[in-house]
N, C-alpha and C positions, 0 to 999 in steps of 0.2 A: 456464422452469426457473430458479428463483432460488436464490441462496445465502442460507442462514439461519445467522447466527452468534449463539450464545448467550453471555451474560456469563460462563458457567462454562467456556468454552473448547471448545465443540463446534461445528464447522461442518457443516451438513447440505446435501447436494446429491443430488438424484435418489434419495432413500431411503438414501443412504450417509452415515455419520458419519466425520468426520476430526478428530483432535486439533489444536487451534490454541491460540495464546497471544495475549492482548490487552495493552493498555497497563498499565503498572505501577500506575497509579492506578485501574484498573478501567474501567468505562464511564460515560459522562455524557451528559446531555441538553444541557448548557451547556459546550461545548468552548471552551477558552481556549488560545492558543498556549503551548506549553511545559508544559502541566499533566500530561503523561504519561498522559492518559486517551484511550480510544477513543470516538469519537462514536457515540451511538445514532441510528438512523435508517435510511433507505433510500437507497442511492447507486448510480448507474450506474457501469459500468466504462469508463474512458476509453481506456486502452491498456496494452500489455505492453511492458516494456523488458527486455533481457537482455544478458548478457556473452557475446559470440561467442567470446572467447578461452577461456572456461571450459565452455560448454555448447553442444550443438547447438540449432538454432532450435526453440523449443517448438512443438508442434502445437496450433494454436488458430485460431478464426475471428475473433479480435479483432485490431484494428490492432496491429502489432508493429514495434518498432525496436530497433536495437542501441545499447547504452550505450557512449558514448565516454569517453575519459579526462577530457575537459573538461566533462562533464555534471554539473550540479548542480540543486538545487531551492531556491528562495528562501524563507526563513522570517522575513525581516525585515518586521515589521508596518508599517514606514514606507516601504517600497520599492514603487514602482509595479508591480514584477514579483512581488509577494508571492503565494505558493502557485502558482508557475509554474516550469516547467523553464527553466533558464538555462545559459549557457556560462561556464565558468571560465577565467581568474580573474574574479571578480565582487566589486565593492566592498562589497556589503551582506551581512548574515548569510545563510548558506546551509548546506546539507549536500551532501556529495559523493555522487553516485550510483555512481561507480567506487570501490569500497571494497576494503580489504585483506582483510577477512573475506568470507565467502560470502553474507552476508545479502541483498545486493542483486544476486546473480547473475541473479535474476528478480524484477522489480518489476511489480506490477499496480497502476496508478494508478487510484484511485477518484475519482469525481466528487463529492468533498466540498469545500464552500466554494470553488467555482471558477467559479460562473456567476451573478453575479460573485463574486470573492473579497472577503470582508469582513475588513479588517485586524484581527488579533487573535483571530479565531474558529478558528484552527487551520489547519495546512498539512501537506502531504506525508503524507496518509493513504493507505497502501498495503497490499496483500497482498504479503508477501515471505517469504523463507526464514527459518525459526526457528533460533535457536542450538540446538546438540545437546541442551542441558539445558532447552530451552523456557523460558529466562528471559524475563521480560516485555519488551514493546516500549515505545517512547516514545508509542504511541497507535495503532500499526498492528495488522494481523492477520497473524500469522506461522504458517507451516505447514512440515512437512518438505518437502524438495525433491521426493521422489516423489509426495506428496499434491498439492502445488501443480501439478506437471506433469500429473497426472491430471485435476485440476479444470479446468485450461486447455483440455484436450481436449473437455470437456463443456459449457462455457459459451459464450455468444455475445454479440453486441452488444446484444441485448435483455435479457440477464441483469441483474438488480439484486441488490445485496448488502444484506441486511437485518441490521443489528446490533441485537439485542434488549436490553432492560434486564435 
């Protein structure tokens, strides 16, 4: 049971369709760090991260862990921990996983450019919560909180995410 994501913003799972939003630059076959595009391809799901101070533990068969205040994700193409979860403070460029908005209250880390990470090919490709107005992401897949919670109940370690052109 795989997840199919269309460039038009529809995520399909088990015969159901969910509204989603992708990168502000659309989708691309040639992802570059910072381009604002969502990579086209087939990706495994690595883990689910969530904010225990904001939400109950999501029901899922995926590996899951709690986001801590000092969690980040390295996006510095010159750093040996590029496209990896890191602990803050961290000297290289990164994004914080503990955010003031609600977008990363649940983060589903996709296995994009991580085995091994190729510097400059893109980092931090997640499924996460969308803005209420569904404004575009920096390259992730974003859904409403209820839809993301529902999807987590239905997917497993074997699920792949297919992002279509």
